[in-house]
Each structure stands twice: as structure tokens, then as C-alpha cells.
N, C-alpha and C positions, 0 to 999 in steps of 0.2 A: 714383437714377430706376431707373426698374423697364423692364422686359423682355417682349414678347409673342410670340408664336409666328405666325408668316406664315399658318398652318393656322389659328388662331384655336380650336384643341382641347385647347390645353394650359395651365396655371395660368401669370401672371407672374410672373417671375422677379427677384430681386436681381441686381445685377453679379457679385458673389460667386459665387451659384449659377449665371447662364449660363456665368460661363467654365468650372465645374465640371460642365456639363452638355451644352456642345455642342447637339446636335441636340434638338430640342424632341420630347416623347414622342408626337406628333403628327404626328411626321415633317417638321414645317413648321422653319421656320430663326427666331431669334430676331433681335429689331429690338427699339432704345427707342423706346418710348412717346412722345418728344419728341425736339429734335434743339436742340441749345444755338446761340444766333445771335451771330455774331461782327458787330458795326457796321464797318464803314471805318475810323474813329476806335481802333476796337480793331486791327483790324488795323496799321494804321499803327504802333501801338507796338510789333507784334510781332517789326517787319521786323528790330530791332536783336538779338533773342533767338540765344541760340546754338539748335544743332539740340537738344540735350537740354532747354534750357530751355521753347522751344516746343513739344516732345512734352509736358511738363508742362503748359503752358497750355491745349492742345488737349483733352486727354486728361481730366482734373480733372472737368470738370461731367461726364462718363459714368461715372465710378467711384464718386460719391458717397462715403459715409460706407465705405465697403469699404478706403480706405487715406487714411490722413492724408497730407498735404501733405509731411511729411518721409520718407513710407515712400514714397510713390510718386517721389521726387526720389531717395531710393539706389535702388531697383529701376531707374529710368530709366538711373542711371550705371553699374549694373551691366552693363543690357542694351548699351549702346553703348559701352562700354570697348573688347572687343576690335575693334573696327571699326578698320582700317587706314587711312585719312584724315579728317584731323583736321575736314574739313567734314560729316563722315560722309554726305551726300547731294550729293557736287559737280556742279554744272553744268560742261558742256562744248559751247561752239558747234561746230557744223560747217559754218556757212551762213549767209547773211542770212537771220534771222528762225525758225532751226532751229536746237534745242540739243537735247544727249542728258542725261538727269539719271540719273547714275553711280550706280546701285543695288547695287554688287557688291563694296563693299569692307569685307563682315561677313566671318566666317569660315570660309562656305560657297560665298562668291563669289556669291551670288544676292540678288534684293530680299527674299526670304520670311526672312530672316536680320533685318531691319527688325523683323519682328513675331513672328518664333517667338525669338529671344532674351530679350524683352519678357516673352511668356506662359511662357517655361518659367521666371524668376524669378519671376511673378504666381506662378503655380501654387504653385512651392516656398513662399512667402512664405505662401498660402492656408493649403495643406495643414499646414504646420507651427501657423497657428494655430488648425486646427480637430483636429489630431491623428488625421489621415486618411490612408490608401495609396489611391493610384489606379492603373490599367491605360492608360496613354495609346494610344491607336489611330489609324493614322492611313495614308490612301493618296497614293501619291504619282507625277505623272508624270516626276518625273526631280528638283525642286530642294526641294520642300516635306520629305520626307524628311531629306535632311541637314543642312537648317535645323533640321527638329522635333531630329533627334536631338544637332544640336548645340547647340539650347537646353535639354536635357532629361538629357542623358548625366552621369553621375555625382551628379546630386542625388538629396537624400533623398525618401521616402516615394513614389515615382513608377516603374513598370518602362513601356517605350517598343517598341511594336510597329509596326512600318511594312510597308505592303505596296507592292512596286512590280512593273509590268509584267516579267517575266523576258524579256532579250535588247531591250526597247524604251527604255532609258533608256542614256544615253552612259556610256561605261567610266571619264569621272570623275564622273559622278552618283553611279554604282555604288560607286564603290570611295570615296568620303566617307560614303558609308552605311554601308558594309560592312567597312572598315577600324576602324572605331572599337570597343575591344575593353572598354569599360565594360560592368560585369555586367547593369544596368539595362537593356540596347541587345537588340532582338531586330530581326532584317530577313528578311523574308519573300518572297519573289522566285515570285510568281503566276505560272503559266502562264495569261496572259490580258492583257488590255488593260487602260489605266488605268483605263476606264471599269467592267471586272471589278472591280478594284482599289475602286472608289468604293463601287461597287451590294454589295459584301462589308461595306464600313463599315457602310454604311447601314442593312444587315439586322440587322449585328450590334445595331446602337444599338436599334433599335426593338424588338430581343427582349427587354423588361422584366426577365425572368429574368435572361439572361444578364449584363447591363448591371449590374444592381445586385448580383449575385454579384461581377462583379471590378469594380466600380467606375469604368465607363471613362468617359474623356475624350475630346474630341474635341480635335486639332489642325491638321484641317484648315482650310479657311477657312470654313467651317460655324461654329466658334468666332467667335464676336463678337468677342472679343478680338484677331483677327488683322485682322480689317476694320479697328476702331479705331486699331490703331497704323501702318497705311498709309495711313491719312488724313493722317497729320502730313507727309510728303513733300510731298503737294501744294500748302500750304500755305506748307512751306519753299520749293518753286521758284515759286510764282508769287509770292510776296514778293520773292524774289530778281529778280525780273524784272518789278517795278514794280507790281503788285499794292499798294493797291486802286485805285492810278490809271489802271489797262490792265488789260483783261482776257488772261488766258492760256490757250492752247490744248494738250491733251496729246494724244496718241497712246501707247493702251497694247497691249503686245503679250498679247493676250487668250485664257485656257482654261478655268477655271472662275471668271471673272468677278468675282473678289472684289478684285483690283488695282481695277480701272477703276468699278468699287460704291464703293469710296473714294472715288476723284475725283468719282463722282456724290454723294456724302455732303458732300465739301466744299463744292462748289458750293451745296448745300442750306443748308450755315451760314453761308454769307456770301462766299466767295471767288469774285471773278470771272472766272470758266469760259468762253472763249468758246466752245469744241468739247471733246469728247470722244468721240475715235476709237477702235472697236473694231476692233483689228488683229487678223488672222486668218491660217492660214495653209491649205493647202488643205481643211482639214476647218473649213469654212467657216458651220457651221450658225448663228451669231451675223449672219454678213455676210446670210445671205439672210432671217432675223426681219427686219432691216431695212430690207433692199428689198422685202418682201412682207407682211412680218407674219404669217407663217408659221413656227414653230420646228419644223422636221422632221428628225428622225434618220434619216441614210442610209448609214452604219456609219463606222469608225473608216478614216483611210489614216493610215502609217507616214511621216512626215517628217522632214526634217534640222532643224526644232524643235520635238522631242518633247514639251515639255511643254506644247505648246498642240494635242496629239493627241487632243481630246475631242469629244465628243458630247453628253453632258450636262452642262452650266455652272451648276452647284449654286446658285451666286449668283444667277444671273439670276432666280432666284426671288423673292430680297429686292426688286430690283426692278421685278418684277410687284406685289409689293405696294404698292409706291409710284405704280405706274401706274394701279394701279385704287383709290389714294385708301383705300388700308386694308383693302378688302373680304376679309376673310380667306376667306370660302365662295366667291368667284371664283376665289383664287390654287387653293384645296384643288379647284374643277374644273378647273381649268389642268393640272394635275399629276397627276391623275387620266386626264385625256386623254393625257398624256406618257405615263403607264405602260402604259395599255391599248391606245393606237394609235400611241404612237411620236411624236407630233407634238399641237399644238394652234396657235391659231389667236386673234389677240389681237383685238381690240373696235376698230373703228374711231379712236374717239379715244385710246387707248391707245398702237394704232401710232403716231397722228399724233403724241403727246406722245415716242414711245422715235424718232422722228426729227428731232424738234427740239432733243433734246439729246443726240443722241449720230449720230455718222456713220459706217460702216466700209467696211472695204475689207480683199481676201484679195491673198497673194503665193504662189506655188507655188517650188517649191524651185529652180527654176532664175532665177527672179525674183530671190528671195532672194540666192542666190549673184552673180549681177550687184550686187545693191545692195552686197554686203560689200566686191565689188571695186572697184566706184566711188567709195564714200567712203573706201576704203584708201588709191585713187590719188589722191583729190583732197583728204586733209586727213591721211592716216598713221594715221589712228584703225583699228582693227581693231574689229567688230562682232560679235555673237555671232549667231548667225542669228534668235534671237527678236528681237531690237533690232533686227536687218535687216526685218523683215516689220513692225515699227512705222515704221520711218522711211518705206518703201514706201507703207505705207498713210495716213501724214502727205501724201505727197505728193502722193496719189489723191484724199483726201478733203476737204481745205482747204477751209476754208468762210470762213475770216476772214483773209486773207493780210497782215493789218495788226498781228495778234495774234501774240506770239512761240510758237510749235510746241515744243512739248518732247516728245520719243520717250522714253519709261522704257528704259532701258536696264537691264533686267533681270538679266542674267546675262553674267559675265567669259568672254571668248571663248575663252579657256581650256579654260572647260567642255566647249568643242564643237570641238575641235583638227580634227578631219577635215572637217566642214563648212566651216571657213575657211580650211584649206589649199587645198580644193577649189576654193574660191571663188578666192580671191586668189594663193597661193602663198608665203604669208607664214603662219609658224609663232607662233601664240601661245604665251609662257610663262606658265608658272604659277608666282605668286609664292614669294618661297624657302620659306615655313612650310609649303607643298605640295611642294615640290621632290621630295620622295620617296613620293608617293601610290604610285607604281606598285611598288615595293619592299615597299609594306606587306602583311601577310598578310589574306586576308577571313575573313570569318565572316556567311553566312547560310543558309537554308534554302528550297529551292526546293516550291511544293505547290502540290495542285494547285487548280483554280477550282470551290471548293467551300465554302460558309459552314460548314459542317460540321466539316469539316477544317482549318479554321483556329479555330472554338471549341474544338475537342480542341487545337490546338497551344498555344494562351494559358493551359487551363485546366492543361496540363502533364500 
């Protein structure tokens, strides 16, 4: 299978090349030239598979000759061995037709472990085969950084540099990054927002000379392998709740749009998905785009769900490419408008297609706290603030009441203890393996919001 850029000005690449490239040289994102399709009979046959077996079944068509069946199975087993629940992604019922998919049983207690544990193993395998070394570079609004570090720490042939907004991630999130003492791990606290971090990462990736000199590789959700790994748990949850005989709806706490884009891909590949709910906090640029057809930036507001404090949802570009039927020139024009005017407007047909597949709602901090409080009172379950936003959006946006609604529980509540305690008075407890997190030494550097400063830091 080959992969092409959403902006149409970069060469097509193989899966192996895409993993090591991340952002296309024209600034676009790579997408496959075709998608595998799974019939109802094939889906029924998948229902009895373990998570690891299902992963191999879904992922294999995308990797082609890059990995043999045995190699894919070995990498998958290594990736999910650190997860601390035998189901990997267990479902828990909150009420009639209301479920949460617990995606926080990995080593950093967040959904991004699902992709980044696999991506780290995959890159190490490819680099060993090619005899190459790389610099892994990423930006994080909280969870990507710790998950990327956990996936890459100590692995040969790679150094990892993670940028996070100084003072704008939770203490747990920061410490999960800065207390890792492996020599190949480098943390940068940037004086700016997540969007500033993301902008610098993109700037360095389109700097051809710097990218080539340091062999930069992306671990943000701009890397196709990240999206691919996340597709699997949509199938896993859907099959557990009755697919293909009945459709399932999903509500997804959304920042960079990678997680919900994976749900969109699952739908296009044959999973019967009744609805995809884009759940946002006060930074509601995506909800406003669904409502009006205009994507317009108006500044980032700091909230109790910081991983969603984003205005530039990078993976939305991949959806635009699909909405415009692969018209790279149209996508290029829209992204140019965003850069120049901080906004763009969808065509009528594309806006209608967006609204048909997606609904959206937002929740401010007080509403988020009310959801945490209510769910705890009704069920005894503690939700992290991002998951609470998803639960509220599911309630507000539900269009198919007969379909099971699954909210993706994207993080363990102990990652955001202040918000949870403020909401309901209950203190979430870190799992035993992280119980000494606040006793560990931290290691990071604070740098200015300046691409040149980051280049000098990486260059040593």
C-alpha cells in the first residue's frame, strides 16, 4: 500500500517510509491511497479475537511487505505487554445504552499508549533493519509526550525530544515525562501554548536541511502509524457491543482530531458507526465548524481539560482531504487560508457531509465538573475531565438513541486529581506502579518560544 500527501506536492511513500517521515515535505499529512474493506461476515469472524489478534488483523493490510505476519505479531505482543488489564481496552457501563471505553490501562494512563507503544517498537524494528538513527520530535498538550517517551525510552538508534507548554500541563502529566532518566530522553518546557509547540515542530519538519541533518521523525498524530493503531479499539468496542448486527455511536474528547479521525476510518472500513460525536471544551473551534461550516481561530483558553486546549487540530486536514474527495489543491487552498487569515470556510457539500457523519458539543469547566460529580454519585466511577467532556457531549448530541453510545475514556482520573477533587471531593489514586511519582527527580529545560532556540538545543 502506498501513501500520498493531503497537499499533493510530495512523492508517494511506502508504509515504512511514512513511519520515518511523519509530515510530508509539502507540509501535508500522509494518508493511504486506498482503504481495506471488511464485510459483515469478516466482522463477525473477528468478534472472538483477542485485542492483539484483532490488532494484527486490522493493521496487516496497511503495512504490506514492511512486516511479515510473525514480525507484526511479535511487535504487537511487545507493545501491549505493559498494559495492566487483560482486556487491554475494557468497556464499562454507566447507564442505559451508555458506556465508557477505558483506554487508560497502559504505562502512562492515557489512550495515546495504544499507538505509541506500538510506534516505538515499530520504529526500533525498522531502524535496526535499515541501520539508521533518528531524532524523534514531538509536541504535547499533556498525554502524547509521556506516552511517546514511554514508547521510545531506552530503545536503540533514537533520541526523543518532547516540547510541552510550560505550566500548562498537569503535575502528573509533566512528571510522567520529566522523571524519565533514560539518556535518549530530552524534555523541553516551552514558554508558550501547545499550539506554539506544535507550530515549532511543524516548522522544523519543513526545514529540509535541518530535517535531513538530524533525521527527524514525528511521533505526534501527524504520523500515520499513530492513527492506524487507534483504529483498532473502535472495532474492538463495536464488536463487543453487537456489531455488525447493530451500529454503535462514539463520543470522543477531541483536541488534535487524530483519535476521532481513527473512528471515521473505522466507519469507512466497514464498522457500522451510527454517529461520531466531536466533544470539545471551551476551545470549541471544531464544534463551531460543525455548526457553521467555518473553521475560525480565536485564541486558546486554559481549562481543566488541558489536552483539548487546542485551536489548530492538525488531523482535521486529513478529514478535509476525504470531504473534498482527495482534491489536494482544495486542501492546500484551505490550509493557506488558515495560515493567512486564521480561518477557512467549507463548501456547502463538504459542510453537509461533515454534519452527516459528525455531531459536536462543548462543555465548559463548570459543566465538566458537574458531570464528574453526577457520574460519581450515580455509579461510583471517577472520570477524568476529558472523559467528562465526552460524556456531556454524548448527552447533548445523541442522534440515535437506540445505538449504544461509547464515550472514549481517554485518561485515568489520577492524571488530573485537582479537577476531580474540586468536582466531587473524591481523590483519585495513582496505580501502585506510579505511587512514588512525586518523589522522583525531574529533568527538563525551559526554552523560549523560538524555533531557532529549539534547533540549537537539538543540535547540541
